[in-house]
A tleap script that builds the chain and sets N, CA, C and O, in Angstrom:
source leaprc.protein.ff14SB
mol = sequence {
  NMET LEU PHE ILE SER LEU ALA SER PHE MET
  ILE SER PRO ILE SER ALA ALA SER ALA ALA
  ALA GLN ALA ALA ALA PHE ARG LEU ARG ARG
  GLU THR VAL THR PHE ALA ARG GLY ALA SER
  SER VAL THR VAL GLN ALA VAL ARG GLY GLN
  ARG ASN TRP GLU ARG SER GLN PRO SER GLY
  GLY VAL SER ILE GLY ASP ARG SER GLU ASP
  TRP ILE ILE LEU ALA ALA ASP LEU VAL ILE
  SER SER VAL VAL VAL THR PRO GLN ARG GLY
  ASP THR ILE THR ALA ASN GLY VAL THR TYR
  ARG VAL MET PRO PHE GLY ALA ALA ASP GLN
  LEU TRP GLN TYR HIE ASP ARG ASP ARG LEU
  TYR LEU ARG ILE HIE THR LYS GLU ARG CTHR
}
set mol.1.N position { 15.177 -23.357 35.132 }
set mol.1.CA position { 13.733 -22.005 35.640 }
set mol.1.C position { 14.517 -21.057 34.016 }
set mol.1.O position { 15.673 -20.864 33.640 }
set mol.2.N position { 13.757 -20.853 33.710 }
set mol.2.CA position { 13.587 -19.915 31.937 }
set mol.2.C position { 13.738 -17.988 32.371 }
set mol.2.O position { 12.760 -17.274 32.598 }
set mol.3.N position { 14.422 -17.766 32.378 }
set mol.3.CA position { 14.579 -15.792 32.787 }
set mol.3.C position { 14.404 -15.162 30.796 }
set mol.3.O position { 15.051 -15.481 29.798 }
set mol.4.N position { 13.359 -14.304 30.970 }
set mol.4.CA position { 13.632 -13.474 30.447 }
set mol.4.C position { 13.803 -11.869 30.250 }
set mol.4.O position { 13.176 -11.260 31.118 }
set mol.5.N position { 14.602 -10.885 29.182 }
set mol.5.CA position { 14.558 -9.879 29.404 }
set mol.5.C position { 13.700 -8.895 29.547 }
set mol.5.O position { 13.716 -8.230 28.512 }
set mol.6.N position { 12.914 -8.445 30.361 }
set mol.6.CA position { 12.345 -7.353 30.215 }
set mol.6.C position { 12.322 -6.628 28.928 }
set mol.6.O position { 11.375 -6.503 28.152 }
set mol.7.N position { 13.889 -6.033 28.804 }
set mol.7.CA position { 14.415 -5.123 27.903 }
set mol.7.C position { 13.454 -5.488 26.351 }
set mol.7.O position { 12.756 -4.752 25.653 }
set mol.8.N position { 13.835 -7.064 26.230 }
set mol.8.CA position { 13.866 -8.206 24.990 }
set mol.8.C position { 12.194 -7.066 24.390 }
set mol.8.O position { 12.017 -7.073 23.172 }
set mol.9.N position { 11.481 -6.487 24.978 }
set mol.9.CA position { 9.335 -6.877 25.031 }
set mol.9.C position { 9.635 -5.224 25.347 }
set mol.9.O position { 8.566 -4.673 25.608 }
set mol.10.N position { 10.858 -4.226 25.398 }
set mol.10.CA position { 10.405 -2.736 25.517 }
set mol.10.C position { 10.355 -2.171 24.376 }
set mol.10.O position { 11.114 -2.596 23.505 }
set mol.11.N position { 9.666 -1.328 24.144 }
set mol.11.CA position { 10.131 -0.403 22.628 }
set mol.11.C position { 11.197 0.570 22.506 }
set mol.11.O position { 10.994 1.723 22.886 }
set mol.12.N position { 12.211 0.257 22.061 }
set mol.12.CA position { 13.257 1.375 22.206 }
set mol.12.C position { 12.901 3.347 22.616 }
set mol.12.O position { 11.830 3.403 23.221 }
set mol.13.N position { 13.162 3.950 22.534 }
set mol.13.CA position { 12.685 5.399 22.418 }
set mol.13.C position { 13.175 6.168 20.594 }
set mol.13.O position { 12.884 7.170 19.941 }
set mol.14.N position { 13.803 5.283 20.479 }
set mol.14.CA position { 14.179 5.495 18.932 }
set mol.14.C position { 13.105 4.654 17.933 }
set mol.14.O position { 13.107 4.986 16.747 }
set mol.15.N position { 12.236 3.636 18.342 }
set mol.15.CA position { 11.936 2.944 18.108 }
set mol.15.C position { 10.086 3.452 17.548 }
set mol.15.O position { 9.341 3.252 16.589 }
set mol.16.N position { 10.068 4.164 18.821 }
set mol.16.CA position { 8.555 4.473 19.395 }
set mol.16.C position { 8.934 5.769 18.362 }
set mol.16.O position { 8.459 5.708 17.229 }
set mol.17.N position { 9.817 6.997 18.736 }
set mol.17.CA position { 9.727 8.175 17.839 }
set mol.17.C position { 9.371 7.699 16.549 }
set mol.17.O position { 8.430 8.156 15.901 }
set mol.18.N position { 9.974 6.961 16.247 }
set mol.18.CA position { 9.768 6.408 14.394 }
set mol.18.C position { 8.277 6.248 14.366 }
set mol.18.O position { 7.504 6.801 13.584 }
set mol.19.N position { 7.976 5.383 15.364 }
set mol.19.CA position { 6.025 5.325 15.014 }
set mol.19.C position { 5.423 6.327 15.257 }
set mol.19.O position { 4.393 6.637 14.660 }
set mol.20.N position { 5.935 6.992 16.144 }
set mol.20.CA position { 5.284 8.218 16.382 }
set mol.20.C position { 5.072 9.250 14.523 }
set mol.20.O position { 4.181 9.703 13.805 }
set mol.21.N position { 6.258 9.151 14.561 }
set mol.21.CA position { 6.608 9.643 13.064 }
set mol.21.C position { 6.014 9.759 11.610 }
set mol.21.O position { 5.759 10.628 10.776 }
set mol.22.N position { 5.912 7.936 11.831 }
set mol.22.CA position { 4.729 7.725 10.903 }
set mol.22.C position { 3.108 7.971 10.932 }
set mol.22.O position { 2.321 8.382 10.080 }
set mol.23.N position { 2.947 7.504 12.390 }
set mol.23.CA position { 1.475 7.916 12.241 }
set mol.23.C position { 1.329 8.962 12.364 }
set mol.23.O position { 0.134 9.211 12.522 }
set mol.24.N position { 2.125 10.058 12.388 }
set mol.24.CA position { 1.718 11.639 12.088 }
set mol.24.C position { 1.817 11.886 10.308 }
set mol.24.O position { 1.301 12.658 9.500 }
set mol.25.N position { 2.594 10.981 10.273 }
set mol.25.CA position { 2.027 11.600 8.386 }
set mol.25.C position { 2.030 10.542 7.607 }
set mol.25.O position { 2.625 10.076 6.635 }
set mol.26.N position { 0.966 10.255 8.520 }
set mol.26.CA position { 0.428 9.472 7.340 }
set mol.26.C position { -1.455 10.432 8.321 }
set mol.26.O position { -2.483 10.662 7.685 }
set mol.27.N position { -1.341 10.619 9.242 }
set mol.27.CA position { -2.865 11.203 9.680 }
set mol.27.C position { -3.030 12.738 8.825 }
set mol.27.O position { -4.174 13.137 8.607 }
set mol.28.N position { -1.857 13.554 8.367 }
set mol.28.CA position { -1.550 14.585 7.457 }
set mol.28.C position { -1.578 14.537 5.992 }
set mol.28.O position { -1.746 15.531 5.285 }
set mol.29.N position { -1.370 13.099 5.477 }
set mol.29.CA position { -1.284 12.940 4.131 }
set mol.29.C position { -1.994 12.032 3.399 }
set mol.29.O position { -2.203 12.143 2.191 }
set mol.30.N position { -2.341 11.207 4.041 }
set mol.30.CA position { -4.192 10.535 4.169 }
set mol.30.C position { -5.017 11.476 3.230 }
set mol.30.O position { -5.245 12.683 3.319 }
set mol.31.N position { -5.575 10.088 1.850 }
set mol.31.CA position { -6.749 10.530 0.999 }
set mol.31.C position { -7.488 9.515 1.705 }
set mol.31.O position { -6.922 8.746 2.482 }
set mol.32.N position { -9.115 9.463 1.400 }
set mol.32.CA position { -10.149 8.633 0.951 }
set mol.32.C position { -10.151 7.246 -0.311 }
set mol.32.O position { -10.798 7.382 -1.349 }
set mol.33.N position { -9.399 6.049 -0.043 }
set mol.33.CA position { -9.741 5.772 -1.410 }
set mol.33.C position { -10.751 4.202 -0.702 }
set mol.33.O position { -11.046 3.835 0.436 }
set mol.34.N position { -11.081 3.485 -2.536 }
set mol.34.CA position { -11.163 2.458 -2.511 }
set mol.34.C position { -11.080 1.737 -2.899 }
set mol.34.O position { -11.157 1.593 -4.120 }
set mol.35.N position { -10.770 0.423 -1.676 }
set mol.35.CA position { -9.924 -0.580 -2.072 }
set mol.35.C position { -11.179 -1.861 -2.733 }
set mol.35.O position { -12.250 -2.112 -2.181 }
set mol.36.N position { -10.752 -2.398 -3.796 }
set mol.36.CA position { -11.799 -3.337 -4.197 }
set mol.36.C position { -11.226 -4.735 -4.430 }
set mol.36.O position { -10.042 -4.842 -4.751 }
set mol.37.N position { -12.065 -5.898 -4.273 }
set mol.37.CA position { -11.623 -6.765 -5.006 }
set mol.37.C position { -13.155 -7.262 -5.579 }
set mol.37.O position { -14.228 -7.221 -4.978 }
set mol.38.N position { -12.922 -7.651 -6.692 }
set mol.38.CA position { -14.515 -8.163 -7.274 }
set mol.38.C position { -15.152 -7.858 -7.154 }
set mol.38.O position { -14.911 -6.809 -7.752 }
set mol.39.N position { -16.763 -7.657 -6.577 }
set mol.39.CA position { -18.001 -7.303 -6.152 }
set mol.39.C position { -17.605 -6.595 -4.635 }
set mol.39.O position { -18.654 -6.031 -4.326 }
set mol.40.N position { -16.822 -6.399 -3.771 }
set mol.40.CA position { -16.482 -6.462 -2.270 }
set mol.40.C position { -15.405 -5.405 -2.097 }
set mol.40.O position { -14.379 -5.485 -2.772 }
set mol.41.N position { -15.559 -4.559 -1.352 }
set mol.41.CA position { -14.994 -3.041 -1.258 }
set mol.41.C position { -15.213 -2.512 -0.008 }
set mol.41.O position { -16.030 -2.536 0.912 }
set mol.42.N position { -14.001 -1.949 -0.385 }
set mol.42.CA position { -13.464 -0.974 1.488 }
set mol.42.C position { -13.512 0.315 1.465 }
set mol.42.O position { -13.037 0.788 0.433 }
set mol.43.N position { -13.809 0.879 2.027 }
set mol.43.CA position { -13.320 2.894 1.873 }
set mol.43.C position { -12.508 3.181 3.071 }
set mol.43.O position { -12.903 3.623 4.150 }
set mol.44.N position { -10.976 2.771 2.614 }
set mol.44.CA position { -9.772 3.430 3.619 }
set mol.44.C position { -9.327 4.699 3.331 }
set mol.44.O position { -9.599 5.539 2.473 }
set mol.45.N position { -8.454 4.616 4.415 }
set mol.45.CA position { -7.376 5.851 4.264 }
set mol.45.C position { -6.579 5.590 3.941 }
set mol.45.O position { -6.149 4.554 4.448 }
set mol.46.N position { -5.578 6.353 2.705 }
set mol.46.CA position { -3.971 5.667 1.647 }
set mol.46.C position { -3.529 7.227 1.840 }
set mol.46.O position { -4.128 8.299 1.918 }
set mol.47.N position { -1.745 6.659 1.885 }
set mol.47.CA position { -1.256 7.820 1.815 }
set mol.47.C position { 0.146 7.735 0.287 }
set mol.47.O position { 1.346 7.486 0.398 }
set mol.48.N position { -0.798 8.106 -1.200 }
set mol.48.CA position { 0.346 7.811 -1.866 }
set mol.48.C position { 1.953 8.496 -1.879 }
set mol.48.O position { 2.465 9.603 -1.713 }
set mol.49.N position { 2.562 6.509 -2.313 }
set mol.49.CA position { 3.772 6.324 -2.270 }
set mol.49.C position { 4.755 7.339 -3.692 }
set mol.49.O position { 4.835 8.470 -4.174 }
set mol.50.N position { 5.210 6.229 -3.799 }
set mol.50.CA position { 6.434 6.781 -4.711 }
set mol.50.C position { 4.933 6.543 -6.078 }
set mol.50.O position { 3.848 5.978 -6.210 }
set mol.51.N position { 6.162 7.681 -7.011 }
set mol.51.CA position { 5.164 7.863 -8.611 }
set mol.51.C position { 6.294 7.591 -9.463 }
set mol.51.O position { 7.275 8.331 -9.394 }
set mol.52.N position { 6.264 6.311 -10.505 }
set mol.52.CA position { 6.756 6.431 -12.192 }
set mol.52.C position { 5.910 6.206 -12.942 }
set mol.52.O position { 4.849 5.582 -12.892 }
set mol.53.N position { 6.872 7.217 -14.281 }
set mol.53.CA position { 5.789 6.358 -15.532 }
set mol.53.C position { 6.887 5.911 -16.584 }
set mol.53.O position { 7.993 6.361 -16.887 }
set mol.54.N position { 6.223 4.977 -16.960 }
set mol.54.CA position { 6.722 4.279 -17.999 }
set mol.54.C position { 6.031 3.969 -19.652 }
set mol.54.O position { 4.853 3.725 -19.914 }
set mol.55.N position { 6.769 4.038 -20.256 }
set mol.55.CA position { 6.507 4.086 -22.044 }
set mol.55.C position { 6.595 3.213 -22.211 }
set mol.55.O position { 7.379 2.569 -21.513 }
set mol.56.N position { 5.795 2.520 -23.338 }
set mol.56.CA position { 5.549 1.785 -24.168 }
set mol.56.C position { 5.362 2.066 -25.088 }
set mol.56.O position { 4.787 3.153 -25.151 }
set mol.57.N position { 5.696 1.308 -26.571 }
set mol.57.CA position { 6.098 1.446 -27.928 }
set mol.57.C position { 4.914 1.989 -28.413 }
set mol.57.O position { 4.063 1.107 -28.304 }
set mol.58.N position { 4.325 3.207 -28.995 }
set mol.58.CA position { 3.666 3.019 -29.780 }
set mol.58.C position { 2.465 1.854 -30.256 }
set mol.58.O position { 2.967 0.847 -30.754 }
set mol.59.N position { 1.436 1.853 -30.200 }
set mol.59.CA position { 0.650 1.060 -30.730 }
set mol.59.C position { -0.166 1.537 -31.832 }
set mol.59.O position { -0.983 2.413 -31.549 }
set mol.60.N position { -0.101 1.123 -33.062 }
set mol.60.CA position { -1.316 1.396 -34.022 }
set mol.60.C position { -1.801 3.315 -34.078 }
set mol.60.O position { -2.876 3.907 -34.170 }
set mol.61.N position { -0.216 3.795 -33.956 }
set mol.61.CA position { -0.111 5.282 -33.443 }
set mol.61.C position { -0.492 5.791 -32.068 }
set mol.61.O position { -0.048 6.886 -31.719 }
set mol.62.N position { -1.025 5.317 -31.514 }
set mol.62.CA position { -1.713 5.600 -30.245 }
set mol.62.C position { -0.236 5.346 -29.593 }
set mol.62.O position { 0.477 4.511 -30.148 }
set mol.63.N position { 0.409 6.247 -28.074 }
set mol.63.CA position { 1.402 5.709 -27.050 }
set mol.63.C position { 0.624 5.162 -26.004 }
set mol.63.O position { -0.586 5.381 -25.937 }
set mol.64.N position { 0.996 4.735 -25.501 }
set mol.64.CA position { 0.606 3.915 -24.476 }
set mol.64.C position { 1.663 3.886 -23.432 }
set mol.64.O position { 2.816 3.498 -23.624 }
set mol.65.N position { 1.158 4.346 -22.263 }
set mol.65.CA position { 2.084 4.694 -21.091 }
set mol.65.C position { 1.338 4.053 -19.640 }
set mol.65.O position { 0.110 4.130 -19.636 }
set mol.66.N position { 1.887 3.532 -18.613 }
set mol.66.CA position { 1.713 2.972 -17.610 }
set mol.66.C position { 2.352 3.690 -16.145 }
set mol.66.O position { 3.487 3.502 -15.706 }
set mol.67.N position { 1.112 4.695 -15.442 }
set mol.67.CA position { 1.570 5.584 -14.370 }
set mol.67.C position { 1.921 4.866 -13.351 }
set mol.67.O position { 1.032 5.140 -12.544 }
set mol.68.N position { 2.844 3.891 -12.674 }
set mol.68.CA position { 2.837 2.967 -11.520 }
set mol.68.C position { 2.793 4.571 -10.174 }
set mol.68.O position { 3.165 5.744 -10.203 }
set mol.69.N position { 2.267 3.864 -9.398 }
set mol.69.CA position { 1.739 4.107 -8.134 }
set mol.69.C position { 1.632 3.564 -6.767 }
set mol.69.O position { 0.689 2.790 -6.601 }
set mol.70.N position { 2.599 3.864 -5.474 }
set mol.70.CA position { 2.258 3.094 -4.520 }
set mol.70.C position { 1.387 3.830 -3.540 }
set mol.70.O position { 1.289 5.042 -3.346 }
set mol.71.N position { 0.701 2.689 -2.894 }
set mol.71.CA position { -0.224 3.535 -1.992 }
set mol.71.C position { -0.084 2.388 -0.640 }
set mol.71.O position { -0.075 1.157 -0.665 }
set mol.72.N position { 0.033 3.504 0.698 }
set mol.72.CA position { 0.422 3.242 2.015 }
set mol.72.C position { -1.280 2.718 2.404 }
set mol.72.O position { -2.174 3.341 1.832 }
set mol.73.N position { -1.590 1.826 3.163 }
set mol.73.CA position { -2.622 1.755 4.259 }
set mol.73.C position { -2.941 0.920 4.843 }
set mol.73.O position { -3.006 -0.274 4.549 }
set mol.74.N position { -3.233 1.562 5.947 }
set mol.74.CA position { -2.862 0.492 7.293 }
set mol.74.C position { -3.587 -1.119 7.129 }
set mol.74.O position { -4.745 -1.250 6.734 }
set mol.75.N position { -2.739 -2.245 7.486 }
set mol.75.CA position { -2.640 -3.215 7.065 }
set mol.75.C position { -4.318 -3.583 7.738 }
set mol.75.O position { -5.169 -4.253 7.153 }
set mol.76.N position { -4.456 -2.973 9.021 }
set mol.76.CA position { -5.913 -4.148 9.512 }
set mol.76.C position { -7.246 -3.181 8.968 }
set mol.76.O position { -8.443 -3.340 9.208 }
set mol.77.N position { -6.846 -2.564 8.488 }
set mol.77.CA position { -7.904 -1.626 7.934 }
set mol.77.C position { -8.709 -2.319 6.318 }
set mol.77.O position { -9.802 -2.019 5.838 }
set mol.78.N position { -7.716 -3.260 5.831 }
set mol.78.CA position { -8.066 -3.872 4.923 }
set mol.78.C position { -9.294 -5.380 4.537 }
set mol.78.O position { -9.146 -6.478 4.000 }
set mol.79.N position { -10.510 -4.608 5.189 }
set mol.79.CA position { -10.930 -5.973 5.946 }
set mol.79.C position { -12.336 -6.010 4.854 }
set mol.79.O position { -13.094 -5.051 4.709 }
set mol.80.N position { -12.479 -7.398 4.113 }
set mol.80.CA position { -12.794 -7.464 3.093 }
set mol.80.C position { -14.690 -9.056 3.207 }
set mol.80.O position { -14.525 -10.276 3.212 }
set mol.81.N position { -15.521 -8.635 3.244 }
set mol.81.CA position { -15.808 -9.648 3.994 }
set mol.81.C position { -15.730 -10.235 5.043 }
set mol.81.O position { -16.046 -11.422 5.120 }
set mol.82.N position { -15.305 -9.560 6.050 }
set mol.82.CA position { -14.762 -9.059 7.385 }
set mol.82.C position { -14.125 -9.900 7.910 }
set mol.82.O position { -14.304 -10.276 9.069 }
set mol.83.N position { -12.997 -10.471 6.883 }
set mol.83.CA position { -11.507 -10.991 6.647 }
set mol.83.C position { -10.466 -9.879 6.460 }
set mol.83.O position { -10.448 -9.569 5.269 }
set mol.84.N position { -9.693 -9.243 7.099 }
set mol.84.CA position { -8.362 -8.853 7.168 }
set mol.84.C position { -7.583 -9.398 5.957 }
set mol.84.O position { -7.317 -10.599 6.010 }
set mol.85.N position { -7.223 -8.794 5.007 }
set mol.85.CA position { -6.991 -9.469 3.466 }
set mol.85.C position { -5.440 -8.838 2.910 }
set mol.85.O position { -5.137 -7.647 2.974 }
set mol.86.N position { -4.982 -9.404 2.624 }
set mol.86.CA position { -4.062 -8.717 1.920 }
set mol.86.C position { -3.939 -8.876 -0.133 }
set mol.86.O position { -4.191 -9.814 -0.888 }
set mol.87.N position { -3.487 -7.593 -0.355 }
set mol.87.CA position { -3.589 -7.206 -1.976 }
set mol.87.C position { -3.368 -8.334 -2.898 }
set mol.87.O position { -2.266 -8.721 -2.509 }
set mol.88.N position { -3.726 -9.163 -3.934 }
set mol.88.CA position { -3.747 -9.481 -4.444 }
set mol.88.C position { -3.647 -9.243 -6.087 }
set mol.88.O position { -4.179 -8.177 -6.398 }
set mol.89.N position { -3.222 -9.805 -6.953 }
set mol.89.CA position { -3.215 -8.707 -8.320 }
set mol.89.C position { -4.564 -9.295 -8.997 }
set mol.89.O position { -5.132 -10.387 -9.053 }
set mol.90.N position { -4.783 -7.899 -9.510 }
set mol.90.CA position { -6.034 -7.923 -9.977 }
set mol.90.C position { -7.232 -6.797 -8.976 }
set mol.90.O position { -8.154 -6.340 -9.650 }
set mol.91.N position { -7.206 -6.459 -7.716 }
set mol.91.CA position { -7.715 -5.793 -7.178 }
set mol.91.C position { -7.879 -4.461 -7.302 }
set mol.91.O position { -7.365 -4.156 -8.378 }
set mol.92.N position { -8.347 -3.451 -6.744 }
set mol.92.CA position { -8.352 -2.463 -7.515 }
set mol.92.C position { -8.335 -1.134 -6.232 }
set mol.92.O position { -8.980 -1.354 -5.206 }
set mol.93.N position { -7.642 0.084 -6.360 }
set mol.93.CA position { -7.832 1.190 -5.593 }
set mol.93.C position { -7.771 2.502 -6.507 }
set mol.93.O position { -6.963 2.780 -7.393 }
set mol.94.N position { -9.067 3.358 -5.939 }
set mol.94.CA position { -9.710 4.168 -6.838 }
set mol.94.C position { -9.743 5.319 -5.310 }
set mol.94.O position { -9.980 5.305 -4.102 }
set mol.95.N position { -9.213 6.449 -6.704 }
set mol.95.CA position { -9.077 7.771 -5.546 }
set mol.95.C position { -9.143 9.103 -6.756 }
set mol.95.O position { -8.573 9.341 -7.822 }
set mol.96.N position { -10.027 9.676 -6.027 }
set mol.96.CA position { -10.123 11.137 -7.189 }
set mol.96.C position { -11.056 10.353 -8.452 }
set mol.96.O position { -11.034 10.938 -9.534 }
set mol.97.N position { -11.650 9.415 -8.392 }
set mol.97.CA position { -11.911 8.685 -10.402 }
set mol.97.C position { -11.123 8.052 -10.805 }
set mol.97.O position { -11.368 7.399 -11.820 }
set mol.98.N position { -9.824 7.973 -10.174 }
set mol.98.CA position { -9.463 7.651 -10.917 }
set mol.98.C position { -8.812 6.142 -10.312 }
set mol.98.O position { -8.465 5.958 -9.145 }
set mol.99.N position { -8.752 5.157 -11.402 }
set mol.99.CA position { -8.541 3.076 -10.772 }
set mol.99.C position { -6.724 2.973 -11.601 }
set mol.99.O position { -6.110 3.216 -12.640 }
set mol.100.N position { -6.581 2.458 -10.279 }
set mol.100.CA position { -5.431 1.980 -10.490 }
set mol.100.C position { -5.461 0.114 -10.116 }
set mol.100.O position { -6.290 -0.389 -9.358 }
set mol.101.N position { -4.541 -0.549 -10.729 }
set mol.101.CA position { -5.386 -2.109 -10.627 }
set mol.101.C position { -3.963 -2.394 -9.397 }
set mol.101.O position { -3.039 -1.582 -9.343 }
set mol.102.N position { -3.995 -3.470 -8.618 }
set mol.102.CA position { -3.253 -4.061 -8.000 }
set mol.102.C position { -1.847 -4.945 -8.815 }
set mol.102.O position { -1.770 -6.172 -8.877 }
set mol.103.N position { -1.139 -4.272 -9.210 }
set mol.103.CA position { 0.573 -4.986 -10.249 }
set mol.103.C position { 1.607 -5.143 -10.064 }
set mol.103.O position { 2.244 -4.272 -9.471 }
set mol.104.N position { 2.209 -6.313 -10.490 }
set mol.104.CA position { 3.907 -6.484 -9.363 }
set mol.104.C position { 4.829 -5.369 -9.951 }
set mol.104.O position { 4.834 -4.672 -10.966 }
set mol.105.N position { 5.588 -5.521 -8.868 }
set mol.105.CA position { 6.591 -4.434 -8.898 }
set mol.105.C position { 8.227 -5.116 -8.854 }
set mol.105.O position { 8.728 -5.913 -8.060 }
set mol.106.N position { 8.558 -4.712 -9.566 }
set mol.106.CA position { 10.665 -4.429 -9.462 }
set mol.106.C position { 10.882 -6.252 -10.298 }
set mol.106.O position { 10.092 -6.835 -11.040 }
set mol.107.N position { 11.897 -6.591 -9.915 }
set mol.107.CA position { 12.588 -8.226 -10.000 }
set mol.107.C position { 11.477 -9.213 -9.461 }
set mol.107.O position { 10.807 -10.056 -10.059 }
set mol.108.N position { 11.503 -8.817 -8.091 }
set mol.108.CA position { 10.179 -10.446 -7.042 }
set mol.108.C position { 9.130 -9.962 -7.910 }
set mol.108.O position { 8.288 -10.856 -7.996 }
set mol.109.N position { 8.778 -8.893 -8.633 }
set mol.109.CA position { 6.838 -9.394 -9.165 }
set mol.109.C position { 6.083 -8.978 -8.145 }
set mol.109.O position { 4.864 -8.897 -8.297 }
set mol.110.N position { 6.890 -8.536 -6.538 }
set mol.110.CA position { 6.003 -8.114 -5.497 }
set mol.110.C position { 4.536 -6.986 -5.721 }
set mol.110.O position { 4.625 -5.880 -6.254 }
set mol.111.N position { 3.366 -7.534 -5.228 }
set mol.111.CA position { 2.476 -6.685 -5.312 }
set mol.111.C position { 2.120 -5.808 -4.656 }
set mol.111.O position { 1.322 -4.886 -4.827 }
set mol.112.N position { 3.287 -6.383 -3.194 }
set mol.112.CA position { 2.480 -5.497 -2.213 }
set mol.112.C position { 3.856 -5.771 -1.142 }
set mol.112.O position { 4.436 -6.830 -1.386 }
set mol.113.N position { 4.347 -5.078 -0.175 }
set mol.113.CA position { 5.320 -5.259 0.635 }
set mol.113.C position { 4.737 -4.396 2.207 }
set mol.113.O position { 3.840 -3.572 2.385 }
set mol.114.N position { 5.923 -5.176 3.342 }
set mol.114.CA position { 5.180 -4.123 4.510 }
set mol.114.C position { 6.230 -2.995 4.596 }
set mol.114.O position { 7.419 -2.882 4.299 }
set mol.115.N position { 5.340 -2.267 5.096 }
set mol.115.CA position { 6.069 -0.711 4.670 }
set mol.115.C position { 7.245 0.133 6.110 }
set mol.115.O position { 7.820 1.211 5.965 }
set mol.116.N position { 7.305 -0.702 7.302 }
set mol.116.CA position { 6.863 -0.210 8.017 }
set mol.116.C position { 7.868 -1.371 8.862 }
set mol.116.O position { 7.840 -2.331 8.092 }
set mol.117.N position { 8.903 -1.842 10.276 }
set mol.117.CA position { 9.825 -2.502 10.806 }
set mol.117.C position { 8.382 -2.912 11.352 }
set mol.117.O position { 8.199 -4.110 11.135 }
set mol.118.N position { 7.292 -2.306 11.994 }
set mol.118.CA position { 6.573 -3.048 13.112 }
set mol.118.C position { 5.309 -3.944 12.244 }
set mol.118.O position { 4.385 -4.395 12.922 }
set mol.119.N position { 5.315 -4.159 10.836 }
set mol.119.CA position { 4.137 -4.750 9.853 }
set mol.119.C position { 2.896 -3.524 9.940 }
set mol.119.O position { 1.956 -3.994 9.300 }
set mol.120.N position { 2.609 -2.513 10.326 }
set mol.120.CA position { 1.056 -2.463 10.441 }
set mol.120.C position { 0.983 -1.658 9.241 }
set mol.120.O position { -0.196 -1.310 9.184 }
set mol.121.N position { 1.822 -1.002 7.900 }
set mol.121.CA position { 1.279 -0.719 7.216 }
set mol.121.C position { 1.579 -1.438 6.181 }
set mol.121.O position { 2.278 -2.444 6.304 }
set mol.122.N position { 1.090 -1.028 4.984 }
set mol.122.CA position { 1.328 -1.967 3.501 }
set mol.122.C position { 1.438 -1.284 2.375 }
set mol.122.O position { 0.481 -0.761 1.805 }
set mol.123.N position { 2.768 -1.242 1.936 }
set mol.123.CA position { 3.025 -0.554 0.485 }
set mol.123.C position { 2.264 -1.037 -0.706 }
set mol.123.O position { 2.787 -1.896 -1.416 }
set mol.124.N position { 1.107 -0.580 -0.986 }
set mol.124.CA position { 0.548 -1.808 -2.684 }
set mol.124.C position { 1.315 -1.023 -3.638 }
set mol.124.O position { 1.749 0.102 -3.387 }
set mol.125.N position { 1.481 -1.677 -4.802 }
set mol.125.CA position { 2.170 -1.479 -5.984 }
set mol.125.C position { 1.074 -1.644 -6.959 }
set mol.125.O position { 0.607 -2.737 -7.277 }
set mol.126.N position { 0.563 -0.125 -7.567 }
set mol.126.CA position { -0.474 -0.098 -8.874 }
set mol.126.C position { -0.295 0.520 -9.851 }
set mol.126.O position { 0.107 1.660 -9.621 }
set mol.127.N position { -0.434 0.238 -11.018 }
set mol.127.CA position { -0.535 0.968 -12.679 }
set mol.127.C position { -1.921 1.237 -12.795 }
set mol.127.O position { -2.889 0.493 -12.640 }
set mol.128.N position { -1.852 2.273 -13.055 }
set mol.128.CA position { -2.983 3.238 -14.270 }
set mol.128.C position { -2.654 3.082 -15.232 }
set mol.128.O position { -1.448 3.281 -15.377 }
set mol.129.N position { -3.606 2.551 -16.752 }
set mol.129.CA position { -3.267 2.587 -17.600 }
set mol.129.C position { -3.576 3.775 -18.469 }
set mol.129.O position { -4.718 4.236 -18.470 }
set mol.130.N position { -2.720 4.242 -19.134 }
set mol.130.CA position { -3.329 5.387 -19.643 }
set mol.130.C position { -3.362 5.369 -21.410 }
set mol.130.O position { -3.866 6.307 -22.027 }
savepdb mol mol.pdb
quit
């Protein structure tokens, strides 16, 4: 006979509070963006995450910089052609007329990672070339 503890299926009060706080923050800080892959796109709600500037060497007298921007998006909202997708290199996110390209971040060259323990939200790494 197999015994399974119901406690292992119950959400702890701390986990429930954390999930509620995450959802509230998302509702308060979200903005409408367009996620695109090739000619296909979907309009989703997103929250800006961490932002960094990287300066590269001047080329022909012109300085080139990259602005890295992380975007937090509900994973279930990324639906392209009726399929839930995960970000790929070259996908784009456009917000307020500015387009960011999905690009790897960090030593592991991650394009995205789960933002929360329950894997409901994705943190997508992007760069805007300036």
